N, C-alpha and C positions, 0 to 999 in steps of 0.2 A: 420554564421553571430554571426559577433566579439560582447562575454559578455559585452563588453561593450557599446557596441551597443542595445543592449537588454535591461538592463539595464536605459538608458536616452531615451528608446523611452515610447513617450505617449499612442501608441498601438501597441503594436509587429505584430494585425493580419494584418494592414497592409503593414508586410513584409510578409507573407506571402501569398504561391499561394493558391487561394479558391481550392483546391483537399485536401492540405494539413489542411486547417483549418475545411472543412467540416468533414475529418478524427478524428478532435481532438473533436468537438462539438457532435460529434455520440458518441465517450467515453466519455466524459461530464452526456450524459445524461443516457447512458446505466447507468453508476456507481452512479448514480444518483437516478436510478433506486435500482442496486444491496444495496446499504446500504443502504434504503429506506423498500427494504424487511426484510436486515435483523433483522429490529427491528418492526417487526409490533404488534409484543404482543405485548407490552413496546405502542404503540402510541393507540392500544385496549385498554387496562388499565388507562392511561393516559384521553382514552375520559371519561370511564366512571367516573374516578373521577371530572372532573373537570365538567361533571354534575351534579353530587353531589354537586359539589364548587356551580355553580349559580340555583340549585334545580330549573333543566327545570324536567315539571310536561309531561310523555311520557303517549300515551295514554293508558285508561287500560278497560278490558272489563271484568273479573274475580273480586271478582265471580259474579259483575251482572256487565251492562255496568255504572252506575253513583255511583261505590263502592268507597271507602277509595280509597285518591290518595296523600295522604300527603308523603312530603320529608322531613324528619328530619338534622335541621342543622348543627350537631357534623364538617363533613371538611370544614364551612364556617366560625364558632363560632372560630378554631381553625386558621384558615388562618388570620382574623382581629386578631386576641389574639400575632402570630410571627411579620404582619405587626408592629402592635404600640408599638411593646420594638425591636423590631431591626432597621429599620426604625429614629426613632429621635435618636437611642443610636450608626448607626455608619456614620451617614450624623450629624454633629452636625457644621451649620453654624456658622458664616465663615469662621473660623478654621479649614478646615477638612484635610491637611496636613501637616503633620511635619515632617519636613529633622534632622535624627540626626549625631551630631555633634561628632566624635571617632578623639582617639589623641588626640596631646595636642595639645593647641590650646594657646599659649603663645603673642601675640597678638591683635585675636579674628579676626581674618578674617576666620575664620573657622563660626565660630556662625556668622558672618553676613551674609555668602554666604549663610549657615541654615533659613535664616530669610529670606530673599530672593526667597529662589526657595520658602521656605513653601508657605509665604504670594501673589507669582506666579500661586501657581499648586491650592492653593483655588480657586482666583480667577477667574482662569480657570474652575474650572466645576460650580461655583454656580453662572460665570455672565458671562464670552464670551460663554458657553456650555450651551444656557436656558436649552438644553432641559435633562438635566442629573440629575439633583437633581425628576425632575417628575418619569423619561424613572425606577432611582431605583425605589421610591415607586410602581413603579405597578412592577418593579420584585419584591419587597419584597412583594406581596400579589401573582404574577405567582409560587413561588419558594416554596411556604410548601404546595401549592396544587399540582402538577406535580412534583417539588421536584429538577429542573436541572432551571437555567437560563442563560442567554450567555449574554454579555458586547463586542461590538465590538466597537475597539479602530484605528480611526484614523485617517491622516492629508485631513481636508476637505479644494480640492484648489480651492472651489468654493467660500466658505464661509472663509479661510482665515485661520483659527487654527484648536486645536484637534476637534475630536465630538468622545463621547465613546454613545455608544443608543443603545438598549434594542433586544434582539433579540431573540423571541421566540422559544425553544424548537424546537414547532412540527415547525417551520422555518428552521432546522440552521439541517441538515441534516447528520449525524455520522452514521458510522458503527459502529454497538451496540458490539462488539466484540475489539472496539481498548481502546489501554489503558487509553491515557492521551490527551486532546485535543492541548496541542503542538509534540507530537511522532503522530497522524495518518496521513495518510499519503495522506487521500482524507477526505474535509470536504465541502459539497456544501450548498448554506444559497440560501432560496427559496422567490421571494418578486416579487410584482406585479408591473409595471410600466407602466405608459398611454402612447398612441402613440405620443402624443406633447410632453409631456418629452423624450423618445424616437427619438424623431427630433431636437429635443435641443441639445438635445449631437450629434447627429451624426452633423451635426452643426458648435457644438465644434470640430471638429475632435475625440473625446472622445470615440465615437462608428464607427466602420463601416458599409455604406449606405449599406444594403443587402437587396432585396428583400421578405420580412418578405410573402406572400401569402399563405399560410397552415392558414385553421382552427384556430381559437385559444381554445383551449383547457376550458371548463368548468373550470373557479376555485370552488376548494373544496368546499361545504357547512360546518359550523363555527356551531360550540356547538354554540357560541353567537348569531347566526343568532336565531337561533331557540328561543333563553329567549329575544331577542328585536323583534323578527315580523318578521327580516327585509328580502327583497330578491332582490339578482341579477339583473339588469335589464338586462331586451334581449334582447338589441341592444348592436351589437359589437362594435362597434363603440365607447359608454359611460365603453364599458369593460376593466379594464386593461393589458399589455400581461403579463403574467407567466415570469417568467428569470430564470434561473439560474448563477449566480453569486461562482465557484466551485475554495478553496486553492484544487491548485498540484501540480503533480512536472511534466517538459516535460524538453525530451532534446532538445532543439528547437538550440543549438551549435552544436549538434552530435559529440558532446567527451565523449560520453557514461555514462555522469554521469545528470542526472534531475535535476535542474533547481525549483527552487519552481514559481510559475507562479499565479496569481491570473486572471480565463476564466471565462467571463459574456457568456451568450449562451442561444438566446432566445428557450425554449422549445420546445415549438408547431415547429416549424420548426429545430430546432436542429443546426439553424447557430449563426458562433459566430463573437458578435459584439466587444467584447474586449478580448485585453490580453496585462496584464503589470504585470512583474515583481513586487517579496516583498522579496530583496537581503536583506537581513544583511551587515551583516560585510567579506569579498571575499577574503581569502584564494589563495594564488597559489605560486611555486616552484617561480619564479621571485621578491613574496613581502619575503616569507620568508628569501629570500637572499640578498634583500637590506634590513630589518629588519637586520642581523643580522650585515651586513653592518655598518650599522649606528650605531650599541653598537659600532663597531673598534672606527671610527671617532669620536663618544666618548672620547674613551678610549687613543687616539692620544691627543683630549686637555688638558687631564688631565694628560695626563705627559710633554707635551707640554710646559704646568703652573706648574708641578714641577722642570722643566729643567730652567726655567728662573724665579722663587723665589732663585737655589741655588746657585746662583750668585746674589746677590745685587748688585746696582750699587753705584758705590764708590761717598762718602764724598765733600763737597768742600774744597776743598786745601786740601784733599788724597794723597800722593802721592801714584801712580799706584806702583805697584811689578811687578815682568817678572813672581811669578808666580800667580797673580792675571788676569795677561795678557791673562795665556796658558789655567788658566780654562774659564774665554771668551769666548776665542776663540775657544775649545771644543764644552761648552754650543751651543754654534752658529749652532756647522757642526754639532751637536744633532737635532736641533731644524731644520735646514733646513733637513738634514734626516725625520723625523718626519712629513714634510709641504709636504717633495713631497709622503712616504704614502701615508699622506690620500689626495695630489693631487690621486695618482693613487684606491683609492677608489672609490671620488669621480664621475670617468670617469666611473669604475664599476656599479657603482650605474646610472648612466645617461644610458646606455646600458642597463639595467637591465629593465632599466625601460622605456625603446624606444620599449621593450622586448615585458614588460610586458603589453603593449598597443598593438598589434598587433599581439601576440599570445600567450595569457598568457596562463601559463599550472596550471587546474586548482587543488587544493586542498581540497576550505573545502569552500561551500557558503551556510551562517548563514541563517539563516530562517529569513524571521521583520512578529513575527504572531501576530495577529489582533483580534483576538476572548478570552476570559476572561469565562471561566466556572465559575460557583457560584452551588457550591452542594445543596442540606438538609439535609439527611441520605445516604451515601454507600451504594449502591448496593450490599443483595451479596454474588449475581452469578454474584461479579467482570461484570456484565455489564458498557456502560460507560453511561448510564443514569444513576441518582440515583432515589433514591426513594424519595417520596412526601408522606403527607396525604392521598391524595386521593387513592392512593395505599394502603396504610397500611388502614385504615380508612374503605376505599369503603367496604366488604364483611361486615365488622359492620354495619355499615354506614344502607344495605338493612337488615339487620335483624332486625335493630329499627323501620326502615320505615315496613317493614311488620308487626313485631307485633304492633307498631299503629298503621295500616291500618286493620289489626285485630280490636283489644279493639270497634272501631269506625263504625266499618262493626255489631258487637252486639251488640253495643250500639243501631246504627237505625233500627236493626230488633225490637231488645225489645221495642225503644221508639216508634215504629209503634204496626199496627194489622192486621193477615192475616193466613189465614186460606181455611178449606175446605165448603165448600157450598151444602148441599142438596139437593134430588130431591121434598123434603116435603116443602120446601122453598119459598113458596109465591113467590119470584123476578123479576119481566125482564129481559133480558137479557141484556148483556152487562156491561162498569163500573163504580160500584156503586158508588161517591166519593164523603166525604164532605168537601163544600167549602167554612163553614163558621161555625165558632162557635155556639152551644146553634140549631143547628138545628136537622130538625127530619126527617127522613123516611115514607113513607106513604110505607109502602108492604099490597099485598092478605095473610096475615097468620092472626092466632090466636097465643098467646103471646107462648105457648105448644110445639105448631111442629116447630118452626120458629127457638127455641131454639135449639133444639134436635134437627133440622135441622143442625145448625152454630157450625162446630168445630174449634178453633183459634191450628195455625201449634203453636207445641213445639218447644219452640225456649231457648239454657239456656241463663244462666247471664253471662256477663261476667268475664273472669277466673282471679282472681285474680295472681294463679301462672301467665298468663303471667306477669300481671303485673307487675309482682317481678323480672322477666324475664326480662322485658323492663326493669326495673331500677339497673341490673348487666348487661347490655348491656352496658348501658350509662357510667359506671361507668367505666367500664374498655375500655371505647370510650375512656374517659376522662386521666387516669392514657397513655396511649398512646399519646395522643395529650398533654400531663402535663399543662391540661387547667381545671383544679379545681373551686372549689367556690370560692374558699380563692384565688388563681390566677386571677382569672377577679374582682373580686371587695366588694365581700360575706363578708356577717359578720359570722367568724366559730364561736361565743358564743359571747354573753356578762361576761360572767367569763372568756377567753380566759385568760392569759395573754399575757403580748406584749417578753416576752423573744423568751414563747413560740409560735407565731407570727411572730417574724419574724424568724426563726429556720421554720418555715414551710413552710414560704417564699424563706428561701435562700433556700428548698431540694426539695421546685417545678422550681424552677428556674437551678440548674442543666444541666437537659436535653436543655435548651434556650441556655446554655453557650457554651453548647460541640456545638449545630449547630451554633453562635454566631462566637464563633470566625472561624469555617470554612469561613464564611463570610467574616472574618477579612483577613484570607492566602489569597482568592479571591482579596480584593478588593487590596490587597497588590500589587498584581500580576497586577493588573488595571492602580494603579498606579505608577507604574512603566512601563509601556506600554505607559506613556500617558512624562515623564521622557524625554525616549531615541527618542523622537520622536523631544519634543523640542532640543532637542542636537541635531535634524538632519533641522527643520528645522525654530527653533525661529531665530529672526530678531539677528545681535550680540549685540540690545540694544534692549531693548524693554519695552517701557514704558506702564507703565495703572493706573488705578485710584481707590481705594478701602476706606474701609466705610473710615480707616486713613490718608486718603486722595490721591494725586499723588504720585506712585511709580515706579522704574526699578529694570529691571534685567537683568545679561548681561547672555546672550549664551552659554559662558563660565563655568557661573557658572555649569551650567549639563555632568559637562567634569565628575567628580567623579562615586565614586559607582553608582548605581541607589540601588544596598540593602539596603540604608539607605535613600529611603526616604519610608515613612509608611504612617498610617490612624491616625490622630493625636486624638482618641479616641482610649480605656481605652480594651485590649479586652479579661479584667480581671471583669471588672465591668458592668454585660449586662445593671441593668437596675442603674437608678438614684441616688436610695438609696445606693448602695454598692457602687456607686463613693464616693458621701456624703460621706458614713460612712470612707471611708480611706483617704479622705481630710479630714477632722474632726481629727482621731486620727494622721495624721501628723503637725493639726497644736500645736497636743497638746507635739507631742513631742520638734516642734520648741521652743513651750514654757519652754521646761524642762531641754535637753538639749542643750549646746550650738553646735557654726558650720552649724548649718542649713541660710541658704539664707531665709532671709525673703518676700522680695517681692517675691520670684518663690510663696512660699508659700501661699502670699495671691492672686496672682492673681490666679494658682489653685484655689483655695477656690469658689471665683466669676465662673468659669469658673465649677466645678461642681455643681453651683446653678444659670445655666443657665441663667449666664445675662446679657442680652442685651448688644449691645455696652460698653464692658468692656474697651477699651483704654480713651475712654469719661469718668471714672466714675475715674478709677488707669489710669491716664495715664502716659510711663516713655518715656526717651528720647535714642538714639541712643543707647546710651550704660548698656538699661536696668533697670536705676536708676529713683526713681519716680521723676515725670517731680518737678510734685507741691513741692514742702519740707513745714516737719511737721511744727505746730508755735511753741514756746518757750514754756515750762515752766515757768509760771512763780513762782510756789516756789522754784525752779530750780537757776529760776534768780537772786528773794533774797538773797538765801542762798551763790551765787557764786558775788549776789554786797554787803554783810557779810562778808564775806572773802576777798573783795578787800581791803572794811574800812578797820577792821582787818591789814591788811598788813600793808595799808597804815599810818595808827598810830601809830604800831609798826616804820616804818620808821620814822615818825615823831617824835616818842621820841628817836632813834636810834640819830638821826641829832641833836637832841636837845642835847642831850648828848654829842655826839663830840662836839659842838658847844660852850659849857656851857668847858670844858675840854679844848681847843682850846683859848677861851676868858680867861678863869686865866691861860695859857699858855702865853699867849698875856700880860695881867696885870703882868706877875712875872716877863717877859720880860720887862718891859717900869722900873720895879722897880732898873733892878739893869742897865736900859742904866741911868735912874736917878742919881743912886748909882757912877754907874762910869762917873760925866759929874762931879760930886763934888766932885769928888777923881782927876777929873782932867787923867783919859782915855784916855778921847776922848777930840773932841773939839765944842765947839754948837753947829756948822752943821752937823757932822756927827747924833749926836743926836737927834733934829730937822728931818737927813732923817728918822733913825730910824723912830724912834712915828707915823711918816708920815706913815711909811709902816704898820707899823700895824695898823695905822686907818682903812687904806684901807680895809687890811683884816677882820677887825672887823664888814668895812661897809660891804662888800660883804655878808662878813657870819651871819647877818641880814637878808641881803635879799632873802636869799635864803630859812630861816628861814619865810618871813611872806613869800613865793610861794607859800612851804611846808604845810603850818598853811591853807592860804584862799583852797585849794586843800580838802583839809582832810574838812571845812570846808561845799565846796560843795557837796561831797560826800554825806557829817550828813548829808547836806540836802533833796539833792535824796531819801537817805534811812526812813525821815522818810516823805516824799508824797507818797513815794513808803506804806510804814506800814500801811501810812491812806490810800488809796488805797487799799489796798485788806483790811480792818476792813470793809469800808465802800458797 
């Protein structure tokens, strides 16, 4: 079979022979059993840790049938404390995802694309995938107890969107000696599916229609069933069938290079129900050669443009010389030569593409990984599954339980009365008991002989050494889990300085901070899987609705580097107090040092305080500027008005002085005209014309002065009103 046919098939099992399919099913079940056996010791530790966390009370008959059977909640308290800190710190809805802008961004296109991606992926996790946040909450409870949890990220064709669901470590079987979830050759997810749902997938041609006639293997009894008193139904038709979804490598095209597939097998019968590929990018000899030839085409295009640019077109009216004509002819020949090379390369690419479709020579098939591993504390023995508090605190918790039960049993013995009865005590046979207070029983004996015949059993008082040892074990258990009295909100003392209190909290959170960074890294890998799924399955233009209103994202937006997709939370601020302290320091520095972006600082302050609907409280426009402009400062406005008034007064004075000077010149000119007329140097008509010209200039000048005077009066009147309103 061709690799492209295998990639396009919805169920490859339909293309295989029954014998070949059965052999794949047997290998899948055998591999599942092998991997499960390799982690048998881990399963025992995990089961004991879960029992301590859910406080399952087991039957106990020592030192007597109804002796004390207390389970101290060390693991439970530690798990709840971690969940209460990690869940709100990592899942800060609605802004969960942030896409970084790297490199220069002169026109702002990168920032706009990053904003679209951040908003869309946050919407996908909180609104589109409705179970994501709930699964994340569950994961942060399971993780500290068991030590490992998984998220399965895939495109759900039935729902039509990406899905990230929680997979418990008990249900994802990986060989204990595997190094990473990405590099292990085989991993198997165990899950149950009802007969009705199996039949529905058969009708949709997602599962092969096979006779699953063998008896269903009874499901394993869960620890939670004991705690909740659940009982599996006895009727087979009400039980779900156990299925195995194995992510493995098979050589179905028989080229000697195994490809990554997902094989779904019915565990009871070993029948294969579905096989689908999980191919990422496929690299073949033909595709490598096509990439090289494509680069050559790009280089030839650049050369053609350079040749055409070397011969500028003649300007209109410019005479074409013989040298210019020869250069144009040579350039045309060079362009034709380069275009001929392009044609040959295009023909080679076409042949390679046809060969790649018919007979691809595989070099590498990158695997599309579905699972993301979340770890608590790495295992010191190098095993695949990380350590949880169930394993770390298990021995200490068992010792604490033993000491508490011994103290309670000792108190029970001291509170009761028991001993030996001699033959001299004339009491009827059988049990003698007092059913109510102030009750006296008659016996056939004198006082002296009855006293001598009853000997109380000697019982020691509860040992203070045991109590001190109990306190010691609980203190060290709190140190292991970092759940001290201060960390749980207890008051260390009324006289404790605030600085010391803050320092103790900071030091107490160091262990949690290290674990939180591990969860941050895992969450970042989960987001990258969602990013790549959007690149592959998203519509060219996808519209969605957020709290800020309708929005859209382009499939082409997801063509950049997925490594720039990161969680919006700060990996170095595990608690709200740490984050608020950092933002407060940032705000103070922004006031002291110029160059900070005040809008970004204000937004970070609001987000650190967990103010809901930040966009509604402090809205920004498309360019990231405040949508609501700040009101004008009255004092500044008064100062501006005062400066304007002074400027106008100065201009009025200058114009007045200028007008007076020009008027004096006009008067002097009039005197000169009059003297010339008297001396007979000019006639009467010329003198009249000159006088009229001088008069017109003086009239226009007076009108200008009147306008300036009116403007100054209006400005003074407004200034007086402003001052009057301010005083009121």
